[in-house]
C-alpha positions in Angstrom: -97.3 80.1 99.5 -95.6 80.1 102.9 -92.1 78.7 102.9 -92.2 74.9 103.3 -91.6 73.7 106.8 -88.7 71.5 107.6 -89.5 67.9 106.6 -90.6 65.8 109.6 -89.2 62.7 107.8 -85.7 64.0 108.7 -86.4 64.2 112.4 -85.8 61.5 115.0 -87.9 60.5 118.0 -85.8 62.5 120.5 -86.4 65.7 118.5 -90.1 65.2 118.3 -90.1 64.3 122.1 -88.5 67.7 122.7 -91.0 69.5 120.4 -94.0 67.9 122.1 -92.6 68.4 125.6 -92.5 64.6 126.2 -89.9 63.2 128.6 -88.8 59.5 128.5 -91.3 58.6 131.3 -94.2 60.1 129.5 -93.2 58.5 126.2 -92.9 55.1 127.9 -96.5 55.5 129.2 -97.9 55.8 125.6 -99.2 52.7 123.9 -97.4 51.5 120.8 -100.3 52.8 118.6 -100.0 56.3 120.2 -96.3 56.3 119.8 -96.7 55.6 116.1 -99.2 58.4 115.8 -97.1 60.9 117.6 -93.7 60.1 116.2 -94.5 59.0 112.7 -97.9 59.2 111.1 -99.4 62.4 112.3 -96.3 64.7 112.1 -95.7 63.7 108.5 -99.3 64.2 107.6 -99.4 67.6 109.3 -96.2 68.6 107.5 -97.7 67.6 104.2 -101.0 69.5 104.9 -99.0 72.7 105.7 -96.7 72.3 102.8 -99.5 71.9 100.2 -101.8 74.5 101.6 -102.4 78.0 100.3 -101.8 80.9 102.7 -104.7 81.8 104.9 -106.7 78.7 103.8 -108.6 76.3 106.0 -106.1 73.6 105.1 -103.2 75.8 106.4 -105.1 76.7 109.6 -106.1 73.1 110.2 -102.5 71.9 109.9 -101.6 74.3 112.8 -104.7 73.2 114.8 -103.9 69.6 114.2 -100.5 70.1 115.8 -102.3 71.6 118.8 -104.5 68.5 118.9 -101.5 66.2 119.2 -100.4 68.1 122.3 -103.6 67.1 124.0 -102.7 63.4 123.7 -99.7 63.8 126.0 -101.9 64.3 129.0 -104.7 61.9 128.0 -107.1 64.4 126.5 -109.2 64.1 123.4 -107.0 65.2 120.4 -108.7 68.5 119.6 -106.8 71.7 118.7 -108.2 75.1 118.0 -107.1 78.6 116.8 -108.5 82.1 117.1 -107.4 84.0 114.0 -107.7 87.8 114.6 -107.3 90.1 111.6 -106.9 93.6 112.7 -105.4 96.6 110.9 -104.0 94.5 108.0 -102.2 92.2 110.5 -103.2 88.6 111.4 -102.7 87.2 114.9 -103.1 83.5 115.5 -103.8 82.3 119.0 -103.8 78.6 119.8 -105.2 76.1 122.3 -105.6 72.4 122.8 -108.0 70.3 124.8 -107.2 70.0 128.5 -110.7 69.1 129.7 -109.8 65.6 131.0 -106.5 66.5 132.6 -108.1 69.5 134.3 -111.3 67.8 135.2 -113.4 70.6 133.7 -115.3 71.1 130.5 -114.2 74.8 130.6 -110.8 73.6 129.2 -112.0 72.4 125.7 -109.6 73.4 122.9 -111.9 76.2 121.6 -112.2 77.7 125.0 -108.4 77.6 125.5 -107.9 79.4 122.2 -110.5 82.0 123.1 -108.9 82.5 126.5 -105.5 83.1 124.8 -107.1 85.8 122.7 -109.0 87.4 125.6 -105.9 87.4 127.8 -103.7 88.6 124.9 -101.4 85.7 125.9 -97.9 86.2 124.3 -97.0 82.6 125.0 -100.0 81.4 123.0 -99.6 83.7 120.1 -98.6 81.1 117.5 -98.1 83.5 114.5 -98.2 87.2 113.6 -98.1 87.9 109.9 -99.7 90.1 107.2 -103.4 89.5 106.8 -104.8 88.5 103.4 -106.8 91.8 103.2 -107.6 94.9 105.2 -110.9 93.6 106.5 -111.0 93.2 110.3 -112.6 89.9 111.5 -112.2 87.0 113.9 -112.2 83.4 112.9 -112.2 80.3 115.1 -110.7 77.2 113.6 -111.1 73.8 115.2 -110.2 70.2 114.3 -113.6 69.0 115.6 -117.1 70.5 115.6 -117.6 72.6 118.8 -119.8 70.8 121.3 -123.3 72.1 121.9 -123.0 71.9 125.7 -120.0 74.2 126.3 -118.2 75.6 123.3 -120.9 76.8 121.0 -122.3 79.2 123.5 -118.9 80.5 124.4 -118.1 81.1 120.7 -121.4 83.0 120.3 -121.1 85.2 123.4 -117.4 86.0 123.4 -116.5 89.6 122.8 -113.2 91.4 123.3 -113.2 95.1 123.7 -110.1 97.4 123.3 -109.7 101.0 122.5 -109.9 99.9 118.8 -113.5 98.6 119.4 -115.3 95.4 120.2 -114.8 92.2 118.3 -116.8 89.0 118.1 -116.1 85.7 116.4 -117.8 86.0 113.0 -116.6 82.8 111.3 -116.1 79.2 112.5 -114.0 76.8 110.4 -114.4 73.1 111.3 -112.1 70.2 110.3 -114.4 67.2 111.3 -118.1 67.1 112.1 -119.2 65.6 115.4 -122.6 63.9 115.0 -122.8 63.0 118.6 -121.8 66.0 120.6 -121.5 68.8 118.0 -123.6 72.0 118.0 -122.9 73.9 114.8 -123.5 71.7 111.7 -126.2 69.8 109.8 -129.1 71.2 111.8 -127.7 70.5 115.2 -127.6 74.3 115.8 -131.4 74.2 115.8 -131.3 72.5 119.1 -129.4 75.4 120.8 -131.1 77.5 123.4 -133.2 80.3 122.0 -130.9 82.9 123.3 -128.0 81.3 121.4 -129.9 81.0 118.2 -130.9 84.7 118.4 -127.2 85.6 119.0 -126.2 83.5 116.0 -128.6 85.4 113.8 -127.5 88.8 115.2 -123.8 88.0 114.5 -124.5 86.5 111.1 -122.1 83.8 112.1 -120.6 81.8 109.2 -119.7 78.2 109.6 -117.3 76.7 107.0 -116.7 72.9 107.0 -114.1 70.9 105.0 -114.8 70.3 101.4 -112.7 67.5 99.9 -114.1 67.8 96.4 -114.3 71.4 95.2 -110.9 73.2 94.9 -112.7 76.5 94.7 -114.7 76.0 97.9 -113.7 78.2 100.9 -113.4 75.1 103.0 -111.3 73.1 100.5 -108.9 70.6 101.9 -107.0 68.1 99.7 -108.8 64.8 99.8 -105.6 62.9 100.8 -106.1 64.3 104.3 -109.7 63.3 104.7 -109.0 59.9 106.3 -106.3 61.4 108.5 -108.6 64.1 109.9 -111.5 61.8 110.6 -109.5 58.9 112.0 -107.2 60.9 114.2 -109.2 63.9 115.3 -112.5 62.1 116.0 -110.9 59.6 118.3 -111.9 59.5 122.0 -109.3 60.2 124.7 -106.0 58.5 124.3 -105.1 56.5 127.4 -101.7 57.2 129.1 -100.6 56.4 132.6 -99.8 60.1 133.3 -102.5 62.0 133.8 -111.6 86.7 137.7 -111.1 90.1 137.1 -111.3 91.6 133.5 -107.8 92.7 132.4 -107.1 95.9 130.7 -106.6 95.2 127.0 -104.8 97.1 124.3 -105.5 96.9 120.6 -103.4 94.0 119.3 -101.4 96.4 117.1 -100.2 98.1 120.3 -99.9 94.9 122.4 -97.7 93.1 119.9 -96.2 96.1 118.2 -92.6 95.2 118.8 -93.1 91.7 117.2 -92.0 91.6 113.5 -94.3 90.4 110.8 -93.9 86.7 110.2 -93.3 86.2 114.0 -94.2 82.9 115.3 -93.9 81.5 118.8 -92.2 78.2 119.6 -95.5 76.4 120.0 -94.7 74.8 116.7 -90.9 75.0 116.8 -89.9 73.3 113.6 -92.5 74.9 111.4 -91.7 78.1 113.2 -88.0 78.1 112.3 -89.0 77.6 108.6 -91.6 80.3 108.4 -90.0 83.0 110.6 -88.8 85.8 108.4 -87.4 88.3 110.9 -85.7 91.0 108.9 
């Protein structure tokens, strides 16, 4: 188990404002319901999810992705968060992104695409965590709080590849917190409606899709059932209303790019969990 993060229950509104990057004006623009969600209910549920999760489990990844989803609320976006988990050479690198489609006026800024962009760009500021991988197998996992949409994200997931001197990597596994029966493109047969080229690519990659299982503790997608309602009620919501609204880079293998960072490094994207889990020797 990873060290338990600092309990949210001991933090006040001003501290959570700072963590989320909310100033007083932005906070005042939030409805009472959204204030409760941001400053009370959601942080405590995320903390519990993280605390009770096994290392490298879907529940642990979802806790981090859920935090990213909260960041989207601030600018009036749908509360979706995503991670790209890259395991390479026995090290795990976690890149993060949250939905910015509404605030940017472009569907190219969905959470999954933002996380993929961070991986492609090797963005130091969006590297949430660097730690020892659970095994020596190299692979790439995309984790999202909501099923990727058929129109924009599923195709991007299937066609993304990142090439370094260490080789070319594709996303081979997708982990999903909540299914989206209206706009999703990866679960319950909705993938059968994808364009033929995408279905062919899916088969070529042998893409695995893992969804939450609230019943079987031995399932790869197991998440404690006490978080089922939280995930479905919070991360399937439509946009929260507030008043505030190239060339290919040269890439290095991640081991070279982030070589100077110690294991158990985590960036301040999740500051209070970060302070608890950082183990810089």
